[in-house]
ROROLUM-112142 format. One record per atom (N, C-alpha, C): residue in one letter; x, y, z. Coordinates in steps of 0.05 Angstrom, whole numbers, plus 5000, padded with zeros to 4 digits. Example, Ala and Ser with C-alpha at 12.3 -4.5 7.8 and 13.67 -1.06 7.14 Angstrom:
<pts>
a526448865156;a524649105156;a526449345156;s525749555142;s527349795143;s525850015157;
</pts>
This chain:
<pts>
m501749765000;m500050005000;m501850255000;r500950454984;r502450704984;r500550934992;l501651115008;l500151335019;l501551595013;l500051795005;l500952065003;l499152235022;l500352345043;l498852475064;l499152785061;i497052925057;i497053215054;i495353345076;h496553505092;h495053665112;h494053915098;a491453945095;a490254145077;a488554345092;d488354585081;d486354775091;d483554675084;y483254565060;y480754455052;y481154265028;l479154095024;l479053925000;l476153934989;e475953994964;e473453984950;e473553764928;f471453614924;f471553404904;f468753394890;e468853284866;e466353214852;e466752964836;a465152754841;a465252504826;a463652544800;r465052524777;r463752594752;r462952364735;e464652154733;e463951934715;e464951664726;p463151464727;p463951214738;p465551044718;t467350884728;t468750684713;t467250414716;p468050204701;p466649944705;p466949834734;a468949924748;a469349824776;a468250014797;a466650204789;a465750414808;a463850304829;e464150404854;e462250344875;e459650494870;d457450384880;d454950524879;d455050784895;l453950994884;l454251254897;l451651414892;p450251474914;p447751634911;p448451914900;e446452034887;e446852304876;e447852504896;g446652504920;g447352704940;g450152674952;a451552454946;a454252404957;a456452434936;r455752554914;r457752574892;r459452824892;s459152984912;s460953224915;s461053294945;g463053454952;g463253534980;g465653714985;r465753825009;r468053995018;r468753925047;f471253905052;f472253835079;f474254045088;e473854135113;e475554345124;e477754225142;d480254325139;d482554245155;d482853935157;p482753795134;p483053505135;p485953415132;l486453175141;l488853035132;l487952855109;v488752925085;v487852775061;v489852555056;v488952305055;v490652075051;v490051955024;f491652035004;f491451914977;f492551624980;t491051434971;t491651154978;t491550974953;a493550814949;a493550604928;a494050334941;v492150154937;v492449874947;v493849714925;e495949574933;e497649444913;e497149144912;e498049024890;e497648744885;e498848574907;e501148644917;e502448484938;e500948504965;d499048694968;d497548714993;d495448494995;e494648374973;e492548174973;e493447934989;g491747855008;g492447635025;g493547725052;s494347975054;s495448085079;s493948335088;e491448355079;e489948605083;e489848695112;a489348505131;a489048585159;a491548715170;e493848595164;e496348705174;e497048965160;i496548975134;i496949225119;i495349455131;v492849405136;v490949605147;v491949695174;r492649515191;r493549595218;r496049775216;r497949695199;r500349855197;r499750135184;a498050135164;a497350395151;a495850575171;a494050455187;a492650615207;a494550735227;d496550575235;d498650685254;d499950935242;e500650915216;e502051145204;e500251385201;i497751345193;i495851565190;i495351705217;l494851555238;l494351675264;l496751805275;d499151705269;d501551835278;d501852105266;v501352125239;v501652385226;v499352575235;a496952465237;a494752635246;a495252755273;g496452595291;g497152695318;g499252915317;k501152885299;k503353085297;k502353345285;v500453335266;v499553585253;v497053695266;g495853545285;g493553645298;g490953615282;a490853425263;a488453385247;a486453215262;r483853295259;r481753145272;r479953005252;l480453055226;l478952925205;l480852805185;v480352545178;v481952405158;v480152345134;v481052425110;v479652365086;v481252165070;i480151925065;i481551715050;i480751745021;y482651795004;y482151864976;y483351644958;p481851464946;p483051254928;p484551394905;y487151314902;y488751454882;y490651254869;a489751134847;a491250914834;a493951004824;h494351264819;h496751354805;h499251334823;l498951254848;l501351234865;l502950984860;s501750784846;s503150524843;s502750414815;p504850284804;p504550144778;p503449864780;s503049764805;s502249494809;s499849484828;l497449504817;l495049544833;l493649274840;a492349274863;a490749044870;a488249034853;s486848814853;s484348794839;s482348984851;p480349084835;p478449274846;p477049164871;e476348914871;e474948794894;e476648804919;a479248734916;a481048744939;a481549024948;a481749214929;a482249494936;a479949614952;v477449564943;v475149674957;v474949554985;r475449294986;r475249155013;r477349275032;t479749315022;t481949415039;t481449705047;l480449875029;l479850155036;l477650175057;r475650005054;r473549995075;r474649915102;m476349715102;m477649625127;m479349845139;l480749995122;l482450215132;l480750435144;a478550505131;a476850715143;a475750625170;d474850375171;d473750265196;d475850265218;e478350185211;e480450165231;e481150435242;v481450635225;v482150905234;v479851025251;r477350975242;r474951075257;r474750935284;s475550675286;s475350535312;s477250645332;r479250795323;r481250905342;r480551195349;g478151275344;g477251535354;g477551765335;m478051715310;m478451925290;m475951945272;t475252195265;t473052235245;t474252175217;v472752005202;v473851905176;v471751945155;e472552035131;e470952035107;e472451875086;r471051715071;r472351555049;r470951635023;l472551735004;l471551814978;l471051564961;p469251584941;p468451344926;p470651234908;f470750964907;f472750824890;f471550794862;g473350824842;g472550754814;g471150974800;w471351224809;w470051454796;w472251644787;y471851764763;y473551984755;y472652234770;k474452354785;k473752574803;k475352824797;s474153044800;s475653294801;s475953384830;f478153514836;f478453604864;f480153864865;r479654014886;r481254244893;r482354204921;l484854264925;l486154214951;l488054444957;s488054544981;s489854744989;s491654635011;c494154585004;c496154465023;c497054685042;k497254625068;k497954825088;k500854925085;g502654755076;g505354845070;g507254845093;h506554725116;h508554705138;h510254455134;p512354415151;p514354205145;p513053925145;l510853875158;l509653605159;l507153585141;s506653785124;s504153795109;s504253605085;e506553515076;e506653325054;e508553095061;l507452865064;l508952625072;l508052395055;s509852195052;s509151955038;s509951715054;r508451495051;r509151245065;r508651015046;q510250805050;q509750555035;q509650325056;i507450175055;i507049955073;i507249695057;s509249525063;s509549285048;s508349045063;a507648845048;a506448605061;a508448475080;a510948475073;a512948345091;a513148495117;e513348765116;e513648925140;e511148895158;a508848875145;a506348855160;a505748575169;g507548385161;g507048105168;g508848005190;a510847835182;a512447695201;a514047895219;i515148105207;i516848285222;i515148425244;v512748515236;v511148645256;v510248455278;r509548215270;r508848015291;r511147965310;e513547945299;e515847885316;e516348125335;e516048365325;e516548605341;e514448635363;t512048535359;t509948575379;t509848345399;v511248125394;v511347905414;v513247985437;k512247955461;k513848015484;k516047805488;s518547885490;s520747705495;s522047755521;r523047545534;r524847565557;r527447445548;w529647565558;w532247485550;w533847385573;f535447175568;f537047045589;f539846975578;i541646945596;i544146795590;i544046535606;m544346315592;m544346055606;m547145945606;e548045855630;e550645735634;e550445435627;p552645295621;p552545015615;p551344835637;d551344945662;d550144785684;d547144835686;g546044995669;g543145045669;g542345305683;k544145435697;k543445675711;k542845905691;m540646045696;m539746255678;m539846535691;h540846735676;h541047005686;h539247175668;e537247305678;e535547475661;e537047735655;i536947825631;i538348065622;i536348255609;s537148515608;s535448715596;s537248935585;l535949115570;l537349355559;l536849595577;a538949735583;a538749975599;a540850175590;g539950405580;g541850605570;g543550505547;g542450325530;g543950225507;g545950005515;e545849905539;e547649695548;e546049465558;v547249225557;v546048985568;v546748955597;v544748935614;v545248905643;v544048645653;g545048545676;g544048305688;g545848075686;y548148105674;y550147885671;y552948005669;d554847875681;d557647965679;d558847845654;f559248015633;f560347925608;f563447935607;a564747955630;a567647975630;a568847735616;g570647785596;g571847575580;g570047465559;r567647565556;r565747475536;r564547705520;e566347855507;e565548095493;e563748035469;e564347815455;e562647755432;e559847665440;l559647535462;l556947455472;l555447715480;r556747915491;r555448165498;r554548305472;l556248315452;l555548445427;l553148295414;f553248035415;f551047875403;f548447935417;a548447935444;a546047995459;a545048275453;l546848465452;l546048745446;l544748765418;h546048635399;h544948635371;h542148515370;e541748295383;e539148155382;e536948305397;m537648415420;m535648545437;m534848815425;a536748955411;a536149205399;a534549175373;r534648935361;r533248865336;r533949065314;s536449135311;s537249325290;s538649175268;r537449185244;r538549045221;r540149225202;e539849485205;e541149675187;e544149675190;a545549685167;a548449695167;a549349995169;r550750065191;r551550345195;r554450395185;e555950185180;e558650215169;e559249975152;e561150015134;e561949805115;e563649595129;p562849345130;p564449135142;p566949085126;p569149015140;p571748975126;p571848775104;h570048575105;h570248355085;h569648455057;i568248685054;i567648785028;i570148865013;q571949005026;q574549075014;q576248825009;l576048625027;l577648385024;l576648215000;m574048184998;m573048014976;m573648134949;r573948404947;r574648534922;r577648524917;r579148574938;r582048574935;r583148294928;l581848094939;l582747814933;l581447704908;e579847874895;e578547804869;e576847554872;l575147554893;l573347334898;l570547404888;v569447634898;v566647704893;v566648014890;d564548104875;d564248394873;d561248454867;y560548694871;y557848784864;y557448764834;e554948714826;e554248714798;e552548954792;p553749174780;p552249414775;p549949374755;g550049164739;g547949114720;g545548964731;s545548914757;s543348764770;s542148934792;d540248804806;d539048934829;d541048944852;p541149154868;p543049154891;p542748904908;g544948814919;g544848574935;g545248314919;n545848344893;n546548124876;n549448144868;f550947924868;f553847934864;f554747754841;r557147824831;r558447654811;r560847534825;f561347284819;f563547134831;f565647094809;y568147184815;y570347144797;y571346854799;p573146764782;p573946484782;p574746374810;k576346534824;k577246434851;k574946424871;g573146624869;g570746614887;g568946384880;r568546334854;r566846114846;r568045844855;l570645814853;l571945574862;l571445534892;m571745744907;m571345734936;m568445644942;k566545764927;k563745694932;k563145404924;v564345314902;v563945034893;v565044844914;l567344904926;l568444734946;l566644714971;l565444944978;l563544945000;l561044784994;e560044804969;e557744654961;e558244354963;r560544264953;r561143984953;r561343884982;w562644044998;w563043955026;w560443935042;v558744135040;v556244125056;v554443905045;g554443865018;g552843655007;g553743375016;q556343345019;q557443095029;q556643045058;r556643255074;r555943225102;r553043145106;v551243265091;v548443195095;v547742925083;r549142845061;r548742575051;r549742365071;e552042425083;e553042245104;e551042225127;y549642445132;y547742455154;y545242295147;g544742245121;g542542075113;g540342215098;a540942455087;a538942605072;a539042525043;m536642535030;m536442475002;m536242744987;e537942774967;e538143024952;e535943034930;i534643264928;i532543304908;i533043584895;e531343654876;e531443914863;e528544004858;t528044264864;t525344374861;t525544644847;p523244754837;p523245004822;p524145244839;v524845464826;v525545714840;v523245904841;m521045854827;m518746044828;m516145884833;y514246014846;y511745884854;y509446064851;d507045944849;d504546084846;d503746224872;y503546484872;y502846634895;y500046544907;d498246464889;d495546404897;d495046104902;h497145934901;h496845654909;h495845644938;p493745494944;p492545504971;p494545474994;a496245264992;a498045215014;a500145435015;l501145524992;l503245734992;l502145995002;k499746064993;k498546315002;k498146325032;s497246095043;s496946085072;s499646115086;y501745995075;y504346025087;y505346315086;l504946445064;l505846715061;l504346905078;e501746855082;e500147025100;e501046985129;r501846745136;r502546685164;r505346795170;f507146775151;f509946845156;f511146965131;p510147195122;p511047315097;p513947405099;a515347385077;a518047495075;a518047705053;r520347805047;r520448025027;r520947894999;q518847834985;q519047684961;q519547854936;y521047744918;y521047834891;y518547714877;t516947874864;t514647774850;t514847834820;l513447664805;l513447704776;l510847594765;k510247654740;k507747574728;k508247384704;s506547184701;s506547014678;s503647004668;g503047164647;g500347204638;g498847344661;k496647214670;k495047334691;k495847214718;r497747034718;r498546904744;r500747074757;r500547084784;r502547224799;r504347014812;l506947044808;l508946854818;l510846994837;f512146834854;f514346954871;f516746764870;l519046884873;l521546734874;l522046634902;r522846384905;r523046264931;r525146404948;f524746404974;f526846494992;f527846265009;s526946025004;s527945785017;s527045545001;a527945315009;a527145064995;a524544945007;c523445085027;c521044975040;c518844905021;f518245095003;f515845064985;f515944814969;g518144774954;g518344544937;g518544284953;q520044284974;q520344034990;q517643955003;f516144155013;f513644095026;f511543995006;l511444124982;l509644024962;l510343744953;l512943684951;l513743414944;l512943214965;a513443284991;a512743105013;a509743065015;s508143265007;s505243225010;s504243024990;n505742954969;n504942754949;n506042484955;a507642464976;a509042204982;a507342035001;v507541774999;v506341585018;v508541515038;i508241595063;i510341565083;i509341395106;s510941195113;s510341025136;s511941115160;y510941055184;y512541105208;y515240965207;r515440755191;r517940605189;r520040775174;n519140965158;n520941135142;n522041365158;l521041415182;l521741655198;l524041605217;p525741805221;p525642075208;p526542055179;l525142215162;l525642235133;l526842505126;r529142495113;r530642745109;r530942805079;l530143045071;l530343145044;l532343385044;y533943395022;y535943605022;y536043734994;e536543994994;e536944134969;e538844374974;i540644424956;i542144674957;i540944864937;t539745084947;t538145254930;t539845444913;h539845394888;h540945584868;h538645714853;y537545924862;y538346094883;y535946144901;s536446274924;s534246374941;s534246684939;f531846804941;f531547084937;f530047204960;r531047434970;r529647574991;r530147874987;l527948024984;l528048304976;l528548475002;e531048455012;e531748605036;e531748905030;k531349065051;k531449355049;k534249445041;s534349655026;s537049745016;s538849825039;g537749935061;g539450015084;g540449775100;e539349535095;e540249295109;e542349145093;l542549205067;l544549055051;l547349125060;s548948915062;s551648955073;s553448735062;g554348765037;g556248575026;g555048295026;l556648095034;l555747825035;l554447755061;r554247945080;r552947895105;r549947885102;r548848085088;r545948095082;r545648185053;l544548015036;l544348065008;l541647964998;r541047994973;r538347934963;r538247664948;t540447564939;t540447304925;t542747134938;f542046894946;f544046734961;f543546434956;t545546284964;t545545994960;t545345864987;m543145714992;m542545605018;m542345305018;p544145165033;p543744885038;p541344845056;d539344695048;d536744685063;d535844395065;m535744295090;m534844025095;m532344035113;h530443865105;h527943845121;h527643555130;t527143515156;t526843255167;t524043205178;i522743005168;i519942945176;i520142745200;c519042825223;c519242675247;c516442595257;a516342365271;a513642255279;a512342435299;d513842545318;d512642695340;d514742875352;v514043025373;v515843215385;v518243065397;e517842835409;e520042695422;e522142605401;q521242495378;q523142425357;q524342675346;a522842895344;a523943145333;a526143245352;k525843225378;k527843315397;k530443145394;e530142885390;e532542725385;e534042815360;e532542865338;e533742955313;e534843235317;f533443405331;f534443675336;f537243675349;a537543505369;a540143475383;a542243365364;r541543175348;r543443065328;r544343275308;q542343435299;q543043645279;q544543875292;f544043915318;f545644115333;f548644025332;r549143775337;r551943675336;r553043685307;l551343625287;l552143645259;l553043935253;c551544125262;c552244405258;c554844485272;m555244375296;m557744435310;m560044315294;r559744085283;r561843965266;r562444145242;c560344245230;c560744415206;c562244665214;m561544795236;m563045035244;m566044965249;r566544735261;r569244655266;r570744605240;e569544465221;e570844405196;e571244655179;l569544855182;l569845105167;l572145275179;g572945205203;g575045355216;g574045615229;i571445635233;i570245865246;i570645825276;e572545965287;e573545905314;e571646015336;s570346245330;s568746375351;s565946435340;y564046305352;y561246365345;y559646365371;e557446505370;e555646525393;e553046385387;t551846255407;t549446095403;t547046245414;g544946245398;g542346345407;g540246125405;i538746085426;i536645885427;i534046035434;r531945995418;r529446145422;r527145955424;m525246025442;m522945845446;m520745985461;t518445865463;t516245975480;t516745905509;e515246055526;e515345995555;e514545705560;d512445615546;d511445345550;d513545135543;f514945175520;f516944975512;f519144965533;l520145195542;l522245195562;l521345055588;k518945115596;k517944995621;k517844695619;n516944595596;n516644305593;n519144155584;n521144305575;n523544175563;n526144305573;r526144385598;r528544525609;r531044355608;d530844105614;d533143925613;d534243895584;f532343885565;f533243865537;f534844115528;i533844345535;i535244595528;i537944605542;t538044525567;t540544525582;t542544335569;s541644115559;s543443915546;s544744045521;l543244205507;l544344345484;l546544545492;v545944695513;v547944895523;v550444745532;r550044515545;r552344365554;r554044275531;l552844205508;l554344135484;l556144365475;v555044605476;v556644845468;v558944885486;g558544845512;g560744865532;g561345155540;k559545335535;k559845615544;k557145745545;p556845975558;p554246105560;p553046165533;v550346155531;v548946215506;v546646415512;l545846545492;l543546735494;l540946585490;i539046625508;i536446495507;i534346715504;e532646685483;e530346865480;e527846695486;v526046795503;v523646655511;v521246835503;w519546725485;w517146875476;w514746825494;g513147025497;g510646995511;g508746815496;q508946815469;q507346645452;q508846585426;r508046375412;r509346315387;r508246495365;y509946645352;y509146825331;y509446715303;a510946505300;a511446385274;a510946085276;y511845935257;y511245645256;y513145485273;f515345605284;f517345445297;f517445495327;d518245275342;d518645295371;d519845025379;p522345005386;p524345225387;p525945245361;k527945425362;k529945445341;k532645525354;f534845465339;f537445565348;f538945655324;e540945835329;e542845905308;e545645935321;f547645875305;f550345945311;f550946205297;n551746415311;n552046685300;n554946775301;f555746895279;f558447015277;f558147315282;v559847425300;v559847705307;v562247835293;d561748025275;d563948145260;d565148385275;s567148515263;s568548725276;s566848985278;t564548995265;t562749235267;t560649185289;g560748955302;g558848895323;g556248765313;k556048715287;k553648585276;k553848285279;a551648155286;a551547865288;a549947755264;s550947535253;s549647405230;s549347105235;a546947005231;a546446715236;a547746545214;l549046335222;l550146135203;l548445885205;s549445685219;s547845435223;s545245495238;t543145345231;t540645375245;t538945125243;v537245075263;v535244865262;v532744985275;q530344935262;q527745015272;q525944775274;m524344775295;m522344565299;m519644675290;d518544565268;d516144675255;d513644515264;h511744655275;h509244535285;h506844575267;e507144735245;e504844825230;e504644715201;n506944705188;n506844675159;n506044395149;a506344195166;a505343935157;a502343945152;a500844075170;a497944095166;a497344285143;r498844505141;r498344695120;r498644575092;y500744405089;y501244285063;y500044015059;g498743905079;g497543645077;g499543415077;i501643455093;i503743245095;i502943055118;t502742795112;t502042605133;t503842355130;y503742195152;y504941925151;y502941735164;v503341475158;v501541275169;v502841155193;n501541175216;n502741075241;n502240775244;e503040665268;e502940375273;e500040275272;r498140445277;r495340355277;r493940405250;g495540485230;g494340535204;g493040805200;e493440985220;e492241255219;e494141455205;r492941635191;r494441855179;r494842075200;v497442155203;v498142345225;v499942555212;h499542805221;h501343025213;h503943005229;p506243015216;p508742995230;p509643275240;i511843265255;i513443515261;i515743525241;i516343765232;i518443795211;i520743975222;l523143885218;l525444045225;l526644175200;h527144435202;h528544585182;h531444615190;c533344535174;c536144545182;c537844645158;s539544845164;s541644925146;s544244885161;p545844675155;p548144615171;p550344825172;s550344985151;s552545195149;s551445475147;g548845505141;g547845765133;g548445815104;s547646045093;s548146105065;s551146105060;l551946015036;l554745985029;l556046265026;e554546455017;e555646725015;e556346825043;r554546775062;r555146865090;r557446715102;v557846465094;v560246315104;v562746455094;i562846535069;i565146675058;i565546945073;y563347085079;y563447325095;y564747275122;a563847055136;a564946995162;a567946935161;l568746775141;l571546705138;l573346955133;l572347135116;l573847375110;l573947565135;e571747585149;e571647755173;e573447635194;q573547375196;q575247245216;q578247295210;a578947295184;a581647355176;a582347645183;h580447825179;h580848105187;h581348135217;k579747985233;k580147995262;k582947895269;d583847685256;d586547575261;d588647795255;m588247935233;m590148145225;m590248355247;k587948435257;k587948645278;k589248555303;r589248285309;r590448185333;r593448125329;g594448185305;g597248135300;g597947855291;r595847695284;r596247425275;r596147425244;p597547245231;p597447235202;p594647175192;p593447345176;p590747285165;p590847065144;a589046875146;a589046655127;a586246535126;l585646415103;l583246255100;l583845965107;p581945805115;p582445515119;p583545395093;l585145185096;l586445075072;l584544955052;w582644795061;w581044645041;w579144815025;p577945035035;p576245195017;p577745435005;s580445425007;s582045654998;s581745684967;p581645934957;p581345974928;p583845904912;t586145864926;t588545774913;t589045484922;q588745294904;q588845014911;q591444884901;g592544704918;g594844554910;g594344254915;r595444084899;r595143804902;r597943664900;v598443484919;v600843324918;v600243054906;i601742984885;i601142734870;i603542554871;p603242304883;p605442114882;p605842004854;a608242014844;a608841914817;a610941694818;a610241454811;a612041224811;a612141094784;a614040904780;a614440774754;a611940614746;r610440524767;r608140354760;r605740524749;h606040784750;h603940954739;h604641024710;p602940924691;p603640964662;p604141254655;a602741434667;a603141714659;a605841824666;c607341674684;c609941774692;c612241654677;r611741464659;r613841344644;r615141544625;g617641544624;g619141744609;g619841984625;r619041974652;r619642204669;r621342104693;g623141924687;g624941824707;g624041564718;g621941434708;g621041184717;g622740954706;s622140714715;s623740484706;s623440414677;a621240504664;a620740454636;a622940564619;t624440764629;t626640884613;t629340834626;g629340634644;g631840564656;g632540724680;g630840914688;g631541084711;g630840954737;s631041114759;s630441004785;s627540934788;s626940734804;s624140654808;s622940794833;r624440964846;r623441094870;r621141284863;t619441344882;t617241524878;t618241804875;r617141954856;r617642234854;r615042384861;w615242624872;w612942784880;w612743024862;w610343064851;w609743294834;w607743474848;l608143724845;l606343914857;l604944074835;w602244064836;w600744224817;w599344444833;a599444684825;a598244904839;a596445064820;r594145134830;r592445314814;r593645594815;p594045724792;p595145994793;p593546174811;s594846334827;s593446514846;s592346754832;r593346824808;r592347054795;r592347004765;a590146894755;a589946824727;a589347064710;a588047264722;a587347504707;a586947734726;s587147974717;s586648204734;s583948324727;w582148324747;w579448424742;w579548724748;a580448874728;a580749164732;a578149314726;g578249564733;g576049744725;g573649744744;r574049644769;r571849634788;r571249924797;
</pts>
């Protein structure tokens, strides 16, 4: 939804000619004059459909905030399609505008709503003070999951490996309630999470490193937050892809492949997006509205809904590395490889019979993620575990066992109620030199989507039952892994240690090859076939560290 708010001396209008989508309008209501109104020119957009209630609440908040600041007692809602190139259907627009008028009126404001679908003439006199002309844009994503998360009451704790919990809070921009001596990164992580600030205020060092090392760079010919990978960066990413794929296959996951775009109006998908909307890229195919996936959930869940699953098959693990996932992050939140709009995500979903089996798998996947952090060479990460009050109360020993595995204090967030589909979840977070924390490995316990997508299994009694589903990314997005490795190298440099990447995903690769006379390819190179020594010779092959210079950035 887009709003243009004008604080006016007056507004005069006359409805002159109806369009095919025009509302019924009695003769006596086709003209009028309003004194000292806040005029809200409003366009309902295509992406608002399906999220009308949240959109209306957020728009009403903005309107009332402006009305309070300018002292307006009358709000006039004026349908104005020219604010947006992507409009909702007439039916959805009228419904949303009526809801908006009712919402603002219910909060004690006098409201007039001008007719939809009429060609109107109007005269308006803007007051001309600093707040007399304002614009607002309300997106479905902001009015959905993010707003719900912000409105859920959270309590924050630090849990020790022995299970002792210290409640913490923010006071004067600092975290109080726990002695963080010797645990500066845990303090920064807690501060970052409790403040809920995603905006990047300074450029993280990895951006200069990724360009100087000729790994990755911005692509000016694309949307911001999309990157091009040079040969060395692509090699590094391929090595990470192979490694994480090997780990999940060893764990027992079956690899699949699903589409990158989906029908916005598919019943299960629409319900999912309304419950937990993200910032989607959308596109049209004829009259159909599609969105680009931001995870592998959609394809994997649709696939699982068509499968015949027995309790004997559980836990059942499906895996995909998404080339690519898309999330339309705000421009102020984009920050190199830390937060971007197109990324590669290793995504595994595990279908479990019940909560108890899901807890067993959750703990196993927790250990899998710890192994991945260790093999990546990420030496320092902070753990966040999040859950509802009820889950903590009923599973305190389970949560303590996870903290004991980490072997150091972790950040605990406890929700008053579940705002999304998961309870609990955890992440391993890397804290960079700018104080920003970024989630890498994660596992979520999903209580909703099996029913939403119609996923069932047949239990021992022959009954169809909805399972619990675990979402797991053992490493996090591969771009963010590269970010963490580069930021870690920068930290080493600041501490006076030699900065280096781990050997196995390094963009400069070397291989040691034993060469003996029994190897046909070595004959004529000192082997016995030419009368030379039969001893083994060693050959070193190295990938050139600088095959080309990517100039002109």
